[in-house]
C-alpha positions in Angstrom: 120.4 108.4 109.8 122.9 105.7 110.8 124.1 104.1 107.6 127.4 102.8 108.9 128.8 101.4 112.2 130.4 104.7 113.4 132.6 105.1 116.5 130.6 104.6 119.6 127.5 103.5 117.6 126.6 99.8 117.4 125.9 98.4 113.9 122.3 97.9 112.9 121.3 94.2 113.0 118.6 93.2 110.5 116.5 90.1 110.5 114.6 89.5 107.2 111.7 87.1 107.0 109.8 86.2 103.8 109.9 88.6 100.9 108.3 88.9 97.4 109.0 86.0 95.1 112.3 86.5 93.3 115.6 88.1 94.1 114.5 91.4 95.7 115.2 90.5 99.4 118.5 88.9 98.5 119.6 92.1 96.8 118.3 94.3 99.6 120.3 92.2 102.2 123.5 92.7 100.2 123.0 96.4 100.0 122.3 96.7 103.8 125.5 94.7 104.5 127.4 97.1 102.1 126.1 100.0 104.2 127.7 98.5 107.4 124.8 96.6 108.8 124.7 92.9 109.9 122.0 90.9 108.1 120.3 87.5 108.6 117.5 85.9 106.8 115.1 83.3 108.1 113.9 80.9 105.4 110.9 78.6 105.7 111.2 76.6 102.5 113.4 75.8 99.6 112.0 78.8 97.6 113.2 81.2 100.3 116.7 79.5 100.4 117.0 79.6 96.6 116.7 83.4 96.3 119.1 84.2 99.1 122.8 84.6 98.1 125.4 85.1 100.7 125.9 84.6 104.5 123.3 84.9 107.3 120.8 82.3 106.2 118.9 80.6 109.0 116.7 77.7 108.0 113.6 77.3 110.1 112.4 73.6 109.9 110.3 73.3 113.1 106.5 73.4 113.3 104.4 76.6 113.0 103.5 76.3 116.7 107.1 76.6 117.7 107.8 79.7 115.5 107.0 82.5 118.1 109.5 81.0 120.6 112.1 80.4 117.9 111.7 84.0 116.6 112.1 85.4 120.1 115.2 83.3 120.6 116.8 84.3 117.3 116.1 88.0 117.9 117.7 87.8 121.4 120.7 85.8 120.4 121.5 88.0 117.3 120.6 91.2 119.2 118.3 92.2 116.4 117.5 95.9 116.0 115.4 95.7 112.8 112.9 93.3 111.4 112.2 93.4 107.6 109.3 91.5 105.9 106.9 91.6 103.0 103.2 91.4 103.8 102.2 91.5 107.4 99.1 89.3 107.2 100.7 85.8 107.0 100.8 84.3 110.5 104.5 84.0 110.8 104.9 87.7 110.1 102.0 88.8 112.4 103.5 86.8 115.3 107.0 88.2 114.6 105.7 91.8 114.5 103.9 91.4 117.8 107.0 90.1 119.5 109.3 92.7 117.9 107.0 95.5 119.1 107.3 94.2 122.6 111.1 94.2 122.4 111.5 97.6 120.8 112.6 96.2 117.5 111.9 98.4 114.4 109.6 96.8 112.0 110.0 97.5 108.3 107.1 96.4 106.1 107.1 96.2 102.4 103.9 95.8 100.4 102.6 96.2 96.8 102.2 99.9 96.1 99.2 101.8 97.3 99.7 103.6 94.0 100.6 100.5 92.1 101.8 99.4 89.6 104.4 102.1 89.4 105.4 102.4 93.1 106.1 100.0 96.0 105.0 100.6 99.6 107.5 100.9 102.4 106.2 101.6 105.9 107.1 100.9 109.5 105.1 99.0 112.0 102.2 98.0 109.7 100.6 98.4 106.3 97.2 98.3 104.7 94.6 98.3 107.6 97.4 98.6 110.2 99.1 101.5 108.4 99.6 104.8 110.2 97.7 106.3 107.3 94.5 104.8 108.8 94.6 107.3 111.7 95.8 110.3 109.9 93.2 112.9 109.1 93.3 115.0 106.0 94.1 118.1 108.2 97.2 116.3 109.6 98.2 115.3 106.1 97.9 118.9 104.8 100.0 120.1 107.7 102.8 117.7 107.0 103.2 118.7 103.3 105.8 121.3 103.7 107.1 122.0 100.2 104.4 123.8 98.2 106.3 123.4 94.9 106.9 119.7 95.2 106.9 118.1 91.8 105.1 114.7 91.6 107.3 111.8 90.6 106.2 110.8 87.2 105.2 107.2 86.4 107.0 105.1 83.9 105.1 103.5 81.0 105.5 100.2 82.8 108.1 98.3 84.8 107.4 95.1 82.9 106.6 93.4 86.2 103.6 91.1 85.3 105.4 88.3 83.4 108.3 88.3 85.9 105.8 88.3 88.8 104.0 85.2 87.4 107.3 83.5 86.5 108.9 84.0 89.9 105.7 82.8 91.5 105.7 79.6 89.4 109.5 79.0 90.1 109.1 79.5 93.8 106.3 77.1 94.2 108.0 74.5 91.9 111.0 74.6 94.2 108.8 74.2 97.3 106.9 71.3 95.6 110.0 69.4 94.4 112.9 70.2 96.7 111.3 70.9 100.1 112.4 67.7 101.8 114.4 69.4 104.5 111.4 71.7 105.3 108.8 69.0 106.0 107.0 71.2 108.6 106.4 74.1 106.2 102.7 75.0 105.7 101.8 77.7 103.1 99.9 80.7 104.6 97.2 80.4 102.0 94.4 77.8 102.1 95.6 75.4 99.4 98.5 73.0 99.0 101.9 73.9 97.5 101.1 71.6 94.6 97.9 73.3 93.8 99.5 76.7 94.1 102.2 75.7 91.6 99.7 74.3 89.2 97.7 77.5 89.3 100.7 79.6 88.7 101.9 77.4 85.8 98.4 77.3 84.3 98.1 81.1 84.4 101.5 81.5 82.8 100.6 79.2 80.0 97.2 80.7 79.4 98.3 84.3 79.4 98.1 84.7 75.5 94.5 83.2 75.5 93.5 85.4 78.5 94.9 88.4 76.7 92.7 87.6 73.7 89.6 87.2 75.8 90.3 90.4 77.6 90.7 92.3 74.3 87.4 91.0 73.0 85.5 91.8 76.2 86.9 95.2 76.6 86.3 96.1 72.9 82.6 95.1 73.2 82.1 97.3 76.3 83.8 100.3 74.8 82.0 99.9 71.4 78.6 99.4 73.0 78.6 102.9 74.5 76.3 102.1 77.3 76.8 103.8 80.7 78.4 101.4 83.2 79.6 101.0 86.7 82.9 99.2 87.4 83.4 96.6 90.2 87.1 96.1 91.1 87.6 92.5 92.2 90.4 91.3 94.5 92.0 88.0 95.2 90.0 86.2 97.8 93.1 85.0 99.5 94.7 88.5 99.7 95.4 89.7 103.2 93.6 93.0 102.7 90.4 91.2 101.7 90.6 88.6 104.5 91.8 90.8 107.4 90.4 94.2 106.6 86.9 93.6 105.4 83.7 92.1 106.7 83.2 89.8 103.7 84.0 86.1 104.2 84.2 85.3 100.4 84.4 86.9 97.0 81.0 85.4 96.0 79.5 87.2 99.0 80.9 90.5 97.7 79.8 89.8 94.1 76.2 89.0 95.2 76.1 92.3 97.3 77.2 94.3 94.3 74.7 92.7 91.8 71.8 93.0 94.2 72.6 96.7 94.9 72.9 97.4 91.2 69.6 95.8 90.4 67.9 97.7 93.2 69.3 101.2 92.4 70.9 101.6 88.9 68.8 103.1 86.1 67.5 100.3 83.8 69.8 101.3 80.9 73.0 101.2 83.0 75.3 98.2 82.9 77.8 96.7 85.4 81.3 95.6 84.6 83.3 93.3 86.9 87.1 93.5 86.4 89.1 90.6 87.7 92.4 91.1 89.6 95.4 90.9 87.2 96.7 87.8 89.2 93.4 86.0 89.4 94.3 82.4 88.8 91.0 80.5 88.9 91.0 79.2 92.4 87.8 81.2 92.9 85.1 80.8 90.2 84.4 84.5 90.0 83.2 84.5 86.4 80.7 81.6 87.0 79.5 83.3 90.2 78.8 86.6 88.3 76.9 84.9 85.5 74.8 82.8 87.8 73.9 85.7 90.2 73.1 88.1 87.3 70.9 85.4 85.6 69.1 84.7 88.8 68.1 88.3 89.2 67.2 88.6 85.5 69.9 91.1 84.5 72.4 88.9 82.8 72.5 91.1 79.6 73.5 94.1 81.7 76.4 92.4 83.7 79.8 91.8 82.1 83.1 90.3 83.2 86.7 91.3 82.1 89.7 89.2 82.9 92.4 91.4 84.3 94.2 93.9 82.0 94.8 97.6 82.2 92.3 99.3 84.4 92.6 102.6 82.6 90.8 101.3 79.5 87.7 100.6 81.6 87.9 103.6 84.0 87.9 106.1 81.1 84.3 105.2 80.3 83.0 104.4 83.8 80.5 106.4 85.8 81.6 105.0 89.2 83.5 102.2 90.8 82.9 99.8 93.7 85.5 97.8 95.6 86.2 96.1 99.0 89.6 97.8 99.6 91.6 97.3 96.4 94.5 99.6 95.8 93.0 100.2 92.4 90.6 102.6 94.2 93.4 105.1 94.0 93.2 105.2 90.2 89.4 105.8 90.5 90.0 108.7 92.9 92.8 110.1 90.7 90.2 110.5 87.9 87.6 112.1 90.2 85.1 109.2 89.8 82.7 108.3 92.6 84.0 105.4 94.7 82.2 103.0 97.1 84.7 101.1 99.3 83.3 98.4 101.7 86.5 97.5 103.5 89.1 99.3 105.5 91.6 101.0 103.2 94.3 103.6 103.5 92.3 105.9 101.2 89.0 105.2 103.0 88.5 108.8 104.2 85.2 110.6 104.2 86.5 113.2 101.7 87.1 110.5 99.2 84.8 107.5 99.4 81.0 107.4 99.5 79.0 106.6 102.6 75.8 106.1 100.6 73.9 102.8 100.7 74.8 100.8 97.6 71.5 101.1 95.8 71.5 104.9 96.2 75.2 105.0 95.1 74.3 103.3 91.8 71.4 105.6 91.4 73.2 108.9 92.1 76.8 108.4 93.1 78.5 111.2 95.1 81.8 112.5 93.7 85.0 112.7 95.8 86.8 115.9 96.8 89.3 115.7 93.9 91.5 118.6 95.2 91.7 116.9 98.6 92.7 113.6 97.0 95.5 115.2 95.0 96.9 116.5 98.3 96.6 113.1 99.8 98.4 111.5 96.8 101.1 114.1 97.0 101.6 113.1 100.7 101.9 109.4 99.7 104.5 110.2 97.0 106.6 112.1 99.6 106.4 109.3 102.2 105.6 105.6 101.8 105.4 105.3 98.0 108.8 104.5 96.4 109.3 104.4 92.6 110.1 100.9 91.4 108.9 97.3 91.6 109.9 93.9 93.1 110.0 91.7 90.1 111.6 93.2 87.0 115.3 94.1 87.0 114.6 97.7 86.1 112.0 98.0 88.8 114.2 96.6 91.5 117.1 98.9 90.5 114.9 102.0 90.9 113.4 100.7 94.2 116.7 99.7 95.8 118.2 103.0 94.8 116.0 104.8 97.3 114.5 102.4 99.8 117.8 101.4 101.4 118.3 105.0 102.6 114.8 105.1 103.9 115.4 101.9 105.9 118.6 103.2 107.5 117.0 106.6 108.3 116.2 107.3 112.0 112.6 108.3 111.2 109.9 106.5 109.4 108.7 108.1 106.2 105.7 109.9 107.8 107.7 111.4 110.7 110.6 112.3 108.4 108.3 114.5 106.3 106.6 116.1 109.4 110.0 117.0 110.9 111.5 118.2 107.6 114.1 115.3 107.5 112.7 113.5 104.5 115.3 112.7 101.8 114.8 114.1 98.3 112.9 111.7 96.0 114.2 110.5 92.6 112.4 112.2 89.8 111.4 109.8 87.0 111.3 111.4 83.5 109.7 108.6 81.5 106.0 109.3 81.1 103.5 112.0 81.9 100.6 109.6 82.5 100.3 108.6 86.2 97.9 105.8 85.4 
């Protein structure tokens, strides 16, 4: 590890791009500077600028087409050794990663936790469908686990992230909407305008109490009815994992596939429950699509929709689960429930997910190898999953307390474990319930 600029050793020179909404990247930059590194941040809009405190801010105001050349110039002029970003799917990040790889620049990728909501993901080179986990076999994972008595980090009751997540999202888009005059060439990486994005965030923030009431009623009816049911874990249609690492072009396409497979294979007394993503904001009419498709196939009474909320309440009574590649699949596997995953996911290994045709899966779902999954989960907790969160103060404090050392380390988390150089993990003593 090279945390400081030692004699004969040049300082690490970090370039940070876009991060999670809120102050996390600004705090991370300050801690890297305190460790002796030089740090710059490229901002693409007023929201990026607002959350950066301190020196090293570089405003990018040119067109998206000019970004690759501008990035290469900045990296060369600043002699950048490390690139740090959140979410590799947006075009400005994908282009920067490609150029950085050709120049031998280390790429540090943050993502939402593969074991969310209690951990965040830190990897090098790529995440999700581009993660090194995709090419690691279970045999290689077992060989890398060197400490037989490793104690799993325990999950907290909650980080309190959801309200902060929505608040920072609304604030960020408000700043871009109202104060972005100096960034006229900025284009959001999602397919709607900044104004629409802000209105969706604000609407969701205001409707949270009503949505909570709807969720309570829907969940209560399902649990009280006692019918056997299969759970479908919906994702955000604009999420990079859904867009880049699956063969579906839209959420309605996935919904139709699930309902058709359920009607063809599930026993007639079974039901299907669709659970929306906690951050679903209404840009995709998922509830209406579900009702329309179920009614079209004559099974409307057997198909239900729940708006967000805690997944554990629904998983406790489910017979199986289906997803594209949601990280919620990890909670399914933790409980030993059968899981069908259509997209490319870091947990999409033959020992865990079903290869059955969907109708057959609903008829007689095959169970995962639970012992193998627990070994895999242990591997994640020793490598890329870091306790904490991006949005609440408490979550950031836990995350920054560990991840700065991981960034400054010579080896990425997977190689560090394999070579016996992984740093000890913080042990959280807050709750004994992992999900």
